[in-house]
N, C-alpha and C positions, 0 to 999 in steps of 0.2 A: 096460202103460201105465196110469197112474192115472186113476181116474174121479172124482177130486176135482173137483167143480162150480166150486170158486173159480178154477180155471184157465180157465174158459170166459168169463170177463169180464175181458178185457185192458184196461189202463189204468186199473183200479180198485185203490185201495189196500186190501190184505188186512189186516184187523184181527181178531185172535182175540177170543174172548168175554170174556176177562179183561184185555184191553189197553185202555189209554185212548186216546181220539182225540187226536192231536197238535194243539196249539193253534197252532203256527206262531210263538209269541212268542219274543223273544230273552231270554237268560238275564238275571237281575236282577244284572248285573255291568256296571260301566261299560265302555264300549267300549275305551278306553285300556288299562285293566287287562286285558281280554280279549285284546287284540293283544300285550301284553307276555306273557301266559301261553303263547300259541302261538308266540312269537318273530316276530310280524308287524311290519312297519314301512311307512310310506307310500312308494309307489313313486316320488313326485315330491319327496320331502324333499330339502332343500338341505343337502348335506354340509359340514362344515368347510372352511375354505380349504385347509388343507394336503392334507387328503383329496381335495379336488376337484382340486387340481393334480396329485396322483398319478395320478388317474383320466385327466387329459388327457395326461400323460406316456405313460402305457400305450397311449394311442390315437394316438401320434405316427405309426407306420407306416400306420394307417388314413387319417389326415389327409392325408398326402403321396400315398397311393395314390389316394385319392379325388380330390385336386386334378389328379393326372396324367391320370386317367381322364376328368375333365370337360374337361380342356384338349384331349385327343384327340377326344372326342366332339362338342365345341362347333362346330367347323367341317367335320364329316364331309360334310354335304349341300352345301357350298360348292365349286365347281369349283376354286378356289385353295387350298382346305383351310387349313392351319396359316399359310400366307402372311399371311392376313388379320390374325393377331396383330400383325405388323409393318406391314402396309399401312395399317391404321387410323391409328396415330399419325403414319405418314409423310404421309399424305394431309392429315391436320389441319395438320401443319407446313407442307405446300406450300400450303395455303390461307391460312394466316396469313402465310407469307412473301410471297405475292402481294399480299394487302390491306396489311399493315403495312410491309413491307420495299420493295415496288416501287411501289404506288399512293400510300400515305400518307408513304413515306420516313421512318418512324420509327427506322430503323436508323442514322440519321446520329449519329456520336459513338461507336459500338459497332464495334470491330474483329471481323472474322469473324462477321458478323451470322447467317449460316446456322447455323454451329456453335453459337452462342449460342441461337438460337431452337429448334433441333431437340433440343438437350440439355434446355431448359426443357419443351418440349412432352412428351418421353418421361418426364421425372421427374415432373412434375404429373399426366400420365395415369395413372401408378402409383397415386398416391394417390386420384385422382378415381374410378377404377373400383373400386378396393378399397371406398371409402365407399358407392358407389352399389349395388354387388352386396351388401354385407353388410347394407344397410337393409332388404331385404326376405327375407333368408335364413330368419328364423324362420317368417314367415306362408307362405312358400313350401314350407316342410318340415314342416308340421303333421302330415300323415300319419305321416311317420317319427317324429316327437317323440312322437306319441301310442301309436305301436306298439312302440317300443323304449326301453330305459332306458340312457342314456348322458349324459355331460356335454354339456350343449347348446352350451358354448363350442366344442365341436369344429366346429361348422358355420360360425360366422364365421372361425374359424381356417383352415379348409379353403378358403374362398373367398378369403381373403388369400393363401393360398399358390398359388391359381390364378393371381392377378394377379402374384404373385412370379415364378413360371415364365415368365410371359409377358414380364415386365420383363427377365429374363435374356437372352431372345431379342432383345429390342429393344436392350439394351446392345450386343450383338454387332454389329447393325446400325448403331448409333450410332458405334461404334469405326471401322467402315469408312468411313462418311461423313466422319468427322473427319480421317482420313488421306489421304482422296481429293483430287485437285486442286481440288475445290470448296471445301475448307477449309484444307488444308495445315497442319494441326496436327501438331506433332512428338510421337512416343511418348516419354514421359519417366517417371522414377520416381514422379512425381506421380500418374500413373494408378492406382497401388496404393491410393491414398487414395480411390478410387471405391468399393473394397469396404467399408470401414467406414462410408462415407457411405450406401451402399445398405442395409446392415444396420440403421443407426439409422432410416432411413426406413420400413423394413419393420416394425421394433418399433413405431414410431410409428403405422403403418397398422393393426397389430393391436389397439392399444389404442382407436384411433378406431373400428374396425370393431366391436369389442365394445360400445362405447358406442352407436353408431347402430343395431346390431342389436336392442338393447332398445328404443330408442325407436320404431323401426319396427315393433316387434311390438305396441306399444300404441296408437300414433298412426297411423291408416290413411292419412291424407293426407300424412305425412312424405315419402314416396317421390316425390310429386308436387312437393313444394317443393323437394327436394334438388338437382335439376339447376340450378335457379336460384341456390341458395346456391353450388354448386360454380363456376358460371360467374363469379359475382361474385369468388369467391375467386381464380380464375384471373387476373382482370384486376388484383387487388390484389397479386399475388405475383411480378410482374416476369417473367412467362413471355415476354411480347412486348417488353418494354423493360428498361431497366437502372434499377432503383430508386436505386442508388448514384449514378448519372449525373443525377438530377434536380436542377435548379438552383432550390432553395428556401431563402432565407435566414431566413425567419420559420418557426416551428412545426418546427424541425429533429427534435424529439423525434417527431413523427408520422411522419416518413420513416424514422427509426431503428425505430419499432414495426413498419412494414411490412417492414423488412429482416429482423427477427428473427421475424416469423411463421413458423411451422413449414414451410409449403409453400415460402415464398420462401428460407428458410434451407437446405432440403435441395437446392434448386435451385442455390444459390450454392455450397455445398460440392461439388457434382457438376461445376459449371462450373469452379470453381477447380482441381479435380482433373485435368480432361481438357483444358482449354483454356489454352495458354500465353498467348493474347492476353488472356484475361481476368485472368490473374495480373499481367501486366505493365501492365495499363491500370486496375486497380482503385484508386479513390480512397483516398489514404492509404497505398499501398504504397511511396511515395517521400516524402522530406521535402517539406513544403508550400513552394510557389514560387508566388507571386501571379502573376507574369509568365506562366509557362508555363501555369498553369491558366487565365488569361485567353485565351491562344491556343486551348486546347482548346474554350473557350466559343464560338469562331467556328464550330465544327462542320466545319471543313475537315478533310478526309481525312489530311492530312499531320501534323495535330496530335492525332489521336485517342488516342494513347498518352499525351499530356500530361496526360490526366485523372487520372494516377497522381500528380500534384504537387498535386491539390486535397484539401480536407479531406474525411474521412469523415463519415457520419452515425451509424452503429453501428460500433464497433471491430471490425475483422475478426478480431483476434486471439482474440477470444472466441466465434467462430461455432461452433467444435467443442464448447465448453462448452454453449452454447444448444442445440445439436443433441442432445446427450446428455440435457440436462434435459428437452426436449420429449418425447424418446422414453420416458424413465422415467415422467414425469408421464402421459403418455397411457395407457401400459400399466398403471400402478397403478390410476388412476381408472377406466378402461374396464373392467378386470378386475373391480374392486370392485362397480362399477354393475351390470355384467351378472350377476355371482354373486349378487347380492342378490335378484334376480327369478328364480332357478334354478327354484323350485318353481311358478312361475306360467306359464311357457312351455307352450303346447299346451292351456291351459284356454280356456273359453268357447266 
């Protein structure tokens, strides 16, 4: 065993007689050049758009698996488990039906008000939950963002997929309600149109989810304000009443704007797909007839379908075009807005 005394002082830097003491100073080379010399790059750098999209595509399996796992774990401690995914919108629809359908009788003039209401509540609930959940996804996932390198858009995408999976279960329950004796809605080929309507709404939700995810990551109070904004949006979107059935002769353009707002539009597309009563009673679906329209204005039940002979506010022939436009606009703007701040998430 060596008797070198230098080994008897652990924790000390051993310096030979001819060696210079290290100064600890950085080389006289700019840091960007030094990083390029050794092939280093910023860990949170924002990649180009196409590269970013490719990264997201490679993580598609992870996004879907994450959404499925969260859905399973969400209600594990509840006695009814996954049933709460359906019971929550059903209970909301029941409360709204009691208040607006039974007590306030706002359902007058709307055939099959129960099917009308439940469809509206389920469809709006999909967008509402997607927006609220994605608004806090960045702040709630800071440890993950700071620990791993991955496209941050994976997180809001995963949370929208969570709500999409719950919406699929809700659609199955909705179909049962519509064909039950409570509604008596027939199953027709129009039901297939519910698939593209749901896909367009999902694309729209992804775009809005990306947008609010960035806003929520920088504005701490945004998540507190959001429920009030969503409740206002609910009342303006015809969830509880028919916008097309409003009797307003002045400022018709304002009613038309309410009809083509995205939430109301996707609700209308879904109602027209699933509810025969809505297709037969929609204003403008038959040639205008002043006498029959006036009979519908009496709100007598036997004249409810005469609303089809009244003028429309927004042309229903263009609803699908508006639905596609909203989905594309939300996706493009939301993705660009979120991607621009990619390098900022997790800092601070």
